[in-house]
C-alpha positions as CSV (number, residue, x, y, z in Angstrom):
1,M,109.9,-146.9,90.9
2,A,111.3,-144.5,88.1
3,S,110.9,-141.5,90.4
4,R,112.7,-143.1,93.3
5,F,115.5,-143.8,91.0
6,A,115.7,-140.3,89.7
7,E,115.7,-138.8,93.2
8,M,118.8,-141.0,94.2
9,W,120.9,-138.7,91.5
10,R,119.6,-135.5,93.6
11,W,121.0,-134.2,96.7
12,Q,117.0,-133.0,97.9
13,G,114.7,-135.1,99.8
14,T,115.3,-138.0,102.1
15,I,115.4,-141.5,102.4
16,D,114.8,-144.0,105.3
17,R,117.0,-146.2,106.8
18,K,115.9,-149.8,105.3
19,S,116.0,-147.8,102.0
20,Y,119.2,-146.8,102.4
21,G,120.8,-149.9,103.6
22,V,119.2,-152.2,100.5
23,A,120.6,-149.3,98.2
24,G,124.0,-148.9,99.6
25,L,124.6,-152.8,99.8
26,S,123.1,-153.5,96.1
27,L,125.4,-150.7,94.9
28,F,128.4,-152.1,96.6
29,V,127.6,-155.7,95.3
30,L,126.9,-154.2,91.6
31,K,130.5,-152.0,91.6
32,F,132.2,-155.1,92.9
33,F,131.0,-157.3,90.2
34,L,131.8,-154.8,87.6
35,D,135.3,-154.4,88.8
36,K,135.9,-158.2,89.0
37,F,134.4,-158.5,85.4
38,V,136.6,-155.7,84.0
39,A,139.5,-156.6,85.8
40,Y,139.2,-160.3,84.5
41,A,138.0,-160.2,81.1
42,V,139.9,-156.9,80.1
43,F,142.7,-156.9,82.1
44,G,143.3,-160.5,83.0
45,R,143.4,-159.7,86.9
46,Q,141.8,-161.2,89.9
47,W,139.6,-158.9,92.3
48,F,138.6,-159.5,95.5
49,L,136.7,-157.8,98.2
50,W,140.1,-157.0,100.1
51,S,141.2,-155.5,96.9
52,Y,140.0,-152.0,97.7
53,W,141.9,-151.9,100.5
54,Q,145.1,-153.6,99.1
55,P,147.5,-151.2,97.5
56,L,147.8,-151.2,93.8
57,G,151.2,-151.8,93.5
58,L,150.5,-155.3,95.3
59,Q,148.1,-155.9,92.7
60,V,150.7,-155.2,90.0
61,R,153.3,-158.0,91.5
62,V,150.2,-160.2,91.8
63,N,148.6,-159.9,88.5
64,A,151.8,-159.7,86.2
65,R,150.1,-160.9,83.1
66,H,149.0,-157.5,82.1
67,S,151.5,-154.6,82.4
68,D,149.5,-151.6,81.7
69,T,148.5,-150.8,85.2
70,R,148.0,-147.2,84.1
71,T,145.1,-147.8,81.8
72,F,143.8,-150.3,84.6
73,A,143.8,-147.8,87.4
74,G,142.1,-145.0,85.4
75,T,139.3,-147.3,84.2
76,L,138.5,-148.2,87.9
77,L,138.4,-144.4,88.5
78,V,135.8,-143.7,85.7
79,L,134.0,-146.6,86.5
80,A,133.8,-145.3,90.1
81,L,132.7,-142.1,89.2
82,P,128.4,-142.7,89.1
83,F,129.2,-144.9,92.5
84,I,130.6,-142.0,94.2
85,W,128.1,-139.6,93.2
86,L,125.3,-142.0,94.0
87,G,126.7,-142.7,97.4
88,V,127.2,-139.3,98.4
89,T,123.3,-138.4,97.4
90,L,122.1,-141.4,99.1
91,T,124.4,-140.4,102.3
92,V,123.0,-136.8,102.1
93,E,119.7,-138.0,102.0
94,R,119.7,-140.4,104.8
95,L,121.6,-137.5,107.1
96,R,118.5,-135.3,106.4
97,D,116.2,-137.7,107.2
98,A,118.1,-138.7,110.6
99,G,118.3,-135.1,111.4
100,K,121.9,-135.3,111.4
101,P,124.3,-132.5,109.9
102,L,124.9,-132.7,106.3
103,W,128.8,-132.0,106.8
104,L,129.0,-135.4,108.0
105,V,129.0,-136.7,104.3
106,V,132.8,-135.7,104.1
107,L,133.4,-138.8,105.9
108,F,132.1,-140.7,103.0
109,F,135.5,-140.3,101.6
110,V,137.6,-141.5,104.5
111,P,138.6,-145.1,103.9
112,V,137.2,-147.7,106.6
113,I,135.2,-144.8,108.6
114,N,133.0,-144.7,106.0
115,L,132.1,-148.4,106.5
116,L,131.0,-147.1,110.1
117,L,129.4,-144.4,109.0
118,F,127.0,-146.4,106.6
119,F,126.4,-148.9,109.3
120,L,125.4,-146.2,111.6
121,L,123.1,-144.4,109.2
122,C,121.5,-148.0,108.7
123,I,120.1,-148.0,112.0
124,L,119.4,-144.2,113.2
125,E,115.9,-143.9,113.2
126,P,114.3,-140.8,111.3
127,H,114.2,-137.4,113.4
128,A,110.5,-136.3,113.5
129,V,111.3,-132.3,114.1
130,A,110.9,-129.6,112.0
131,A,113.6,-129.0,109.3
132,R,117.1,-128.0,110.3
133,R,118.9,-124.7,109.5
134,E,121.3,-127.0,107.5
135,A,123.4,-124.3,105.7
136,M,124.3,-122.0,108.9
137,P,128.0,-122.7,109.4
138,W,127.8,-121.6,113.2
139,P,124.8,-122.5,115.8
140,E,122.8,-119.8,117.0
141,T,124.7,-116.7,116.6
142,R,124.6,-113.7,114.5
143,A,128.4,-112.7,115.2
144,L,129.1,-112.7,111.7
145,D,126.4,-110.6,110.3
146,R,128.9,-107.6,110.2
147,W,132.0,-109.4,108.8
148,I,130.1,-111.1,106.0
149,P,128.9,-108.5,103.4
150,R,125.0,-108.7,102.3
151,S,125.6,-108.1,98.8
152,A,126.4,-110.9,96.3
153,M,129.6,-109.6,95.2
154,G,130.9,-108.8,98.8
155,A,129.7,-112.0,100.1
156,A,131.8,-113.7,97.0
157,A,134.5,-111.8,97.7
158,A,134.6,-112.4,101.7
159,S,133.7,-116.0,101.1
160,I,136.7,-116.3,98.6
161,G,139.3,-114.8,100.7
162,V,138.5,-116.2,103.7
163,T,138.7,-119.6,101.9
164,I,142.0,-118.8,100.5
165,A,143.5,-118.0,104.0
166,I,141.9,-121.2,105.3
167,G,143.4,-123.3,102.4
168,S,146.9,-121.5,102.4
169,M,147.3,-122.8,106.2
170,F,146.1,-125.8,106.2
171,T,148.4,-126.5,102.8
172,V,151.3,-125.2,105.1
173,L,150.2,-127.3,108.0
174,G,150.4,-130.5,105.4
175,T,153.4,-129.7,103.2
176,E,156.0,-128.1,105.7
177,V,154.7,-129.2,109.2
178,L,153.3,-132.7,108.7
179,Q,155.1,-133.1,105.3
180,S,152.3,-135.2,104.4
181,Y,151.3,-135.0,100.4
182,G,148.1,-137.4,100.6
183,W,144.3,-137.8,100.7
184,G,144.0,-134.9,103.3
185,L,146.0,-132.4,101.0
186,F,144.9,-133.9,97.6
187,V,141.1,-134.8,98.6
188,A,139.6,-133.9,101.9
189,L,141.0,-130.4,101.7
190,P,139.6,-129.3,98.1
191,F,136.2,-130.8,99.1
192,C,136.0,-129.1,102.3
193,L,136.9,-125.7,100.7
194,G,134.5,-126.0,98.2
195,L,131.8,-126.7,100.6
196,F,132.7,-124.1,103.0
197,S,133.0,-121.5,100.4
198,V,129.5,-121.9,99.1
199,L,128.0,-122.0,103.0
200,V,129.7,-118.8,103.7
201,Y,129.0,-117.0,100.2
202,S,125.2,-118.0,101.1
203,Y,125.3,-116.9,104.5
204,H,122.5,-113.9,104.4
205,E,120.5,-115.1,101.3
206,P,120.0,-118.0,98.9
207,R,122.3,-118.2,95.7
208,S,122.3,-119.5,92.2
209,S,123.4,-123.0,91.3
210,S,125.9,-121.1,88.8
211,S,127.2,-118.5,91.2
212,C,127.9,-121.2,93.9
213,M,129.8,-123.3,91.8
214,A,132.2,-120.0,90.8
215,V,132.9,-119.3,94.4
216,S,133.5,-123.2,94.9
217,L,136.3,-123.3,92.2
218,A,137.6,-119.7,92.4
219,P,139.4,-120.2,95.8
220,I,141.1,-123.2,94.7
221,A,142.4,-121.6,91.5
222,L,143.5,-118.4,93.4
223,L,145.3,-120.5,96.2
224,G,147.7,-121.9,93.4
225,G,148.7,-118.4,92.7
226,V,149.0,-117.8,96.6
227,L,151.2,-120.7,96.9
228,M,153.5,-119.5,94.2
229,I,153.6,-115.9,95.5
230,V,154.7,-117.1,99.0
231,A,157.3,-119.7,97.3
232,I,155.7,-122.9,98.9
233,E,155.0,-124.6,95.7
234,G,156.0,-124.4,92.1
235,L,153.9,-124.2,88.6
236,I,154.4,-127.5,87.5
237,C,153.3,-129.2,90.6
238,I,149.9,-126.9,91.1
239,L,149.3,-127.6,87.3
240,M,149.2,-131.7,87.9
241,A,147.0,-131.2,91.2
242,A,144.7,-128.8,89.5
243,P,142.0,-131.4,87.9
244,F,142.1,-133.6,90.9
245,A,141.7,-130.5,93.4
246,L,139.1,-128.8,90.9
247,A,136.8,-131.6,90.6
248,L,136.5,-132.3,94.3
249,A,135.9,-128.6,95.4
250,A,133.3,-128.8,92.6
251,L,131.9,-131.9,94.2
252,G,131.9,-129.8,97.6
253,G,130.3,-126.9,95.8
254,M,127.3,-128.9,95.0
255,L,127.1,-130.3,98.1
256,G,127.2,-126.7,99.7
257,Y,124.5,-125.6,97.2
258,A,122.0,-128.4,97.9
259,I,122.3,-127.5,101.6
260,Q,122.0,-124.1,101.4
261,A,119.0,-124.3,99.3
262,G,117.4,-126.5,101.9
263,Y,118.0,-124.2,104.4
264,W,116.4,-121.0,102.9
265,L,113.2,-123.5,101.6
266,N,113.2,-124.7,105.2
267,K,114.2,-122.5,108.2
268,G,114.6,-124.5,111.6
269,T,117.5,-125.3,114.1
270,P,120.9,-124.8,113.0
271,A,123.4,-127.6,112.0
272,V,127.0,-127.1,113.2
273,L,128.9,-127.0,109.9
274,S,132.5,-125.6,111.2
275,I,133.6,-129.0,111.8
276,V,134.4,-129.2,108.3
277,L,137.4,-126.7,109.0
278,L,138.7,-129.4,111.7
279,F,138.3,-132.3,109.2
280,T,141.4,-131.5,107.0
281,P,144.0,-131.0,109.3
282,T,142.7,-134.2,111.5
283,F,142.6,-136.1,108.3
284,Q,146.1,-134.8,107.5
285,G,147.4,-135.5,111.2
286,A,145.9,-139.0,110.8
287,E,147.5,-139.5,107.7
288,R,151.3,-138.4,109.2
289,W,150.4,-140.9,112.1
290,L,149.5,-143.9,110.3
291,K,152.4,-143.5,107.2
292,P,150.5,-145.5,104.3
293,Q,153.1,-148.0,103.0
294,A,154.6,-146.3,99.6
295,E,153.9,-148.6,96.6
296,T,156.5,-149.8,93.9
297,F,155.6,-149.1,90.5
298,E,157.1,-150.2,87.1
299,V,157.0,-148.5,83.7
300,R,158.7,-150.2,80.6
301,T,159.5,-148.5,77.0
302,A,160.7,-150.2,74.2
303,I,161.9,-149.3,70.9
304,E,163.5,-151.2,67.7
305,V,167.3,-150.7,66.8
306,H,168.7,-151.4,63.2
307,A,171.4,-152.9,64.5
308,P,172.7,-156.0,66.4
309,P,172.8,-156.4,70.5
310,E,176.5,-156.4,70.4
311,K,176.8,-152.9,68.5
312,V,174.0,-151.9,71.0
313,W,175.5,-152.8,74.3
314,N,178.2,-150.2,74.7
315,Q,176.0,-147.4,74.1
316,V,173.6,-148.6,76.7
317,V,176.3,-148.9,79.2
318,T,177.8,-145.3,78.7
319,F,176.2,-143.0,76.4
320,A,177.7,-139.3,75.3
321,E,175.6,-136.0,75.7
322,I,172.2,-136.0,74.4
323,P,171.0,-132.5,72.7
324,P,169.1,-130.2,74.7
325,P,165.4,-131.0,74.7
326,K,162.6,-129.8,72.3
327,E,159.8,-131.0,74.4
328,L,157.7,-128.7,76.2
329,L,157.7,-131.0,79.2
330,F,161.4,-131.3,79.9
331,R,161.9,-127.3,79.1
332,A,159.3,-126.6,81.7
333,G,161.5,-128.2,84.4
334,I,161.1,-131.7,84.7
335,A,164.3,-133.4,85.0
336,F,165.6,-135.0,82.0
337,P,168.9,-137.3,80.8
338,I,172.2,-135.7,79.8
339,R,174.6,-138.2,79.5
340,A,175.5,-141.7,81.4
341,E,179.2,-142.3,82.6
342,I,180.5,-145.8,84.6
343,S,183.6,-146.5,86.7
344,G,184.7,-150.2,86.3
345,H,183.3,-153.0,84.5
346,G,181.1,-155.6,85.2
347,V,178.9,-156.4,88.5
348,G,180.0,-153.6,91.1
349,A,180.8,-150.7,88.7
350,V,178.8,-147.8,89.5
351,R,177.1,-146.2,86.6
352,H,176.2,-142.5,86.7
353,C,173.1,-141.0,84.7
354,I,173.6,-137.4,85.1
355,F,170.4,-135.4,85.0
356,S,169.3,-131.8,84.7
357,T,169.0,-131.7,88.3
358,G,172.0,-133.9,89.2
359,P,173.3,-137.5,88.9
360,F,171.7,-140.9,89.7
361,A,174.1,-143.5,91.4
362,E,173.7,-146.8,90.0
363,P,175.6,-149.6,91.1
364,I,175.8,-152.3,88.7
365,E,173.8,-155.8,89.9
366,V,173.4,-157.9,86.7
367,W,176.1,-157.4,83.7
368,D,174.9,-159.8,81.2
369,E,176.6,-158.7,78.0
370,P,175.0,-158.0,75.4
371,R,171.6,-159.2,76.9
372,L,170.8,-157.4,80.2
373,L,172.2,-154.4,82.1
374,K,170.4,-154.4,86.0
375,F,171.3,-151.9,88.4
376,G,170.1,-150.4,91.9
377,V,169.5,-146.6,92.5
378,T,171.2,-145.4,95.6
379,A,171.2,-141.6,95.0
380,N,168.2,-139.5,93.4
381,P,168.6,-136.0,92.3
382,A,165.4,-133.7,92.6
383,P,162.7,-135.1,90.1
384,L,162.2,-131.2,89.0
385,N,163.2,-127.8,88.8
386,E,159.9,-125.9,90.1
387,L,159.0,-123.0,88.0
388,S,158.9,-120.1,90.6
389,P,159.1,-116.4,90.2
390,Y,161.6,-116.8,93.2
391,G,164.0,-119.0,91.2
392,N,165.0,-122.2,92.5
393,I,162.8,-123.1,95.5
394,Q,162.8,-126.4,97.2
395,P,159.6,-127.8,98.3
396,A,159.5,-130.7,100.4
397,H,157.9,-133.2,97.8
398,L,161.4,-132.9,95.9
399,H,163.1,-134.7,98.1
400,G,162.2,-138.5,99.4
401,Y,158.4,-138.3,97.9
402,F,159.6,-139.5,94.4
403,V,162.2,-142.1,94.5
404,S,163.9,-144.4,91.8
405,K,164.8,-147.9,93.3
406,Q,166.1,-149.8,90.5
407,G,166.5,-149.8,86.6
408,Q,167.5,-152.1,83.6
409,F,168.0,-152.0,79.8
410,L,167.1,-155.4,78.0
411,L,168.5,-156.4,74.8
412,T,166.8,-158.9,72.6
413,A,167.9,-160.1,69.2
414,L,165.6,-159.8,66.1
415,P,165.7,-161.2,62.7
416,G,167.6,-159.1,60.5
417,G,170.3,-158.0,62.8
418,R,168.1,-155.8,64.6
419,T,167.4,-155.5,68.3
420,R,164.4,-154.7,70.6
421,L,166.1,-152.3,73.2
422,E,163.6,-152.1,76.6
423,G,164.3,-149.7,79.4
424,T,162.5,-150.5,82.6
425,T,162.2,-148.5,86.0
426,W,161.1,-149.4,89.1
427,Y,160.2,-146.2,91.6
428,L,158.1,-145.3,94.3
429,H,156.0,-142.2,95.6
430,T,154.5,-141.2,98.7
431,M,151.9,-139.1,97.2
432,W,148.2,-140.1,97.5
433,P,145.8,-140.7,95.9
434,A,148.5,-143.3,94.3
435,A,146.7,-143.9,91.4
436,Y,146.1,-140.2,90.3
437,W,149.7,-139.2,90.7
438,R,151.1,-142.2,89.0
439,L,149.3,-141.0,85.9
440,W,151.5,-138.4,85.7
441,S,154.9,-140.0,87.2
442,D,154.6,-143.1,84.5
443,Y,153.9,-140.5,81.7
444,I,157.0,-138.8,82.6
445,I,159.1,-141.7,82.9
446,H,158.4,-143.0,79.8
447,K,159.1,-139.6,78.1
448,I,162.6,-140.0,80.1
449,H,163.2,-143.7,78.5
450,L,162.0,-142.4,74.9
451,R,164.8,-139.5,75.2
452,V,167.7,-142.2,76.5
453,L,166.3,-145.0,74.0
454,E,166.0,-142.6,70.9
455,H,169.4,-141.5,71.6
456,I,171.1,-144.8,71.7
457,R,169.3,-145.7,68.6
458,V,170.5,-142.6,66.5
459,A,173.8,-143.0,68.0
460,V,174.1,-146.4,67.0
461,E,172.4,-146.5,63.5
462,E,174.3,-143.6,62.4
463,K,178.0,-145.0,63.6
464,P,179.6,-146.4,60.6
465,P,180.4,-150.1,61.0
466,A,183.9,-151.1,62.4
């Protein structure tokens, strides 16, 4: 029993359909009740089976008792990591037992399709034939012999070069043609590139695990540089995407190492792994066609001001120019607030918050002086100025992918003539995985809030009383 449990964590070996079904269902039930317990006991939220397919933004609106959704999403992601590893390893073992190409494991990451894959593997019978040549990317051909060097250094260089070229092509397809910043670009692409690079690298002979991991990660790192050189992306967004992309490329590289190790251990009939190259654009096209609904998120930031609300109110409505930022985040190019102006008075007036990239147009919806100022947002400037050797570049994700929808300032009187000043922003973005990108956007908006709130506090506290 202990040995079987240990084998579940390795990609070698096989597992029969009954054991696969029992293990898969058991892991799903365990994960569901673990998520349900954490959601209720720690975060005060409800969790149901359909919550895995329900946008997290809707979870926020339904379960409003706990506002720190960023911590909630991060906790669920961390809890999911061992289950992702076990799910991938069990699927690889079952595919090997059923005599199917191991590249089909990429479907494990596709919502809904992964359920169909699970049920299919639960009914497929074992394939009682000689071991498959699982690492060969193309069927029964030696046409690539002269194109892929036999030396380790030459094979690595060829693998990295080809992978960067393919990655650049699919990145352009996703960002410039399909304009889809989603799972296909940030999940499927790095995983498939990591897998593909190792399979090309090990074309002629088996390679060590450390060299396979290096070859799987190098193209992703270099691809970022290529995207900057050809002015497709800037440094800031590349750095934001890097942790997620490198982790998935490493996972793809691990699978590639397991596949090539099995091939050189047991040679038989080849599997067709070139389909891996078609998986990413197919996924991107499906995302573009389905157009997943964007989620609306909420960020709240509060400070305490040593002045009554009546004194704070005027600085909330309109404030003078804020000194240049000292934070590295804003100096690197993230848009930051400079000053606020208003045309008119009361509901219907239009407030303009001037940022480093342009003005936000904010028509006033609620004017409850000196307690609440609430406004919509009808014009959004770019969220950042990309760092690029070409100066001002305009990737598609700077326009319409990160949108502020509404904001407010809430002033609450405290004992001793103090005020609790709270700023709130409601925004949406159409970049997936939403939980990952929200970690960045929430952090940036929180820093923007603090820049404005601290400026108001200083202006009010230093201003002499009338």
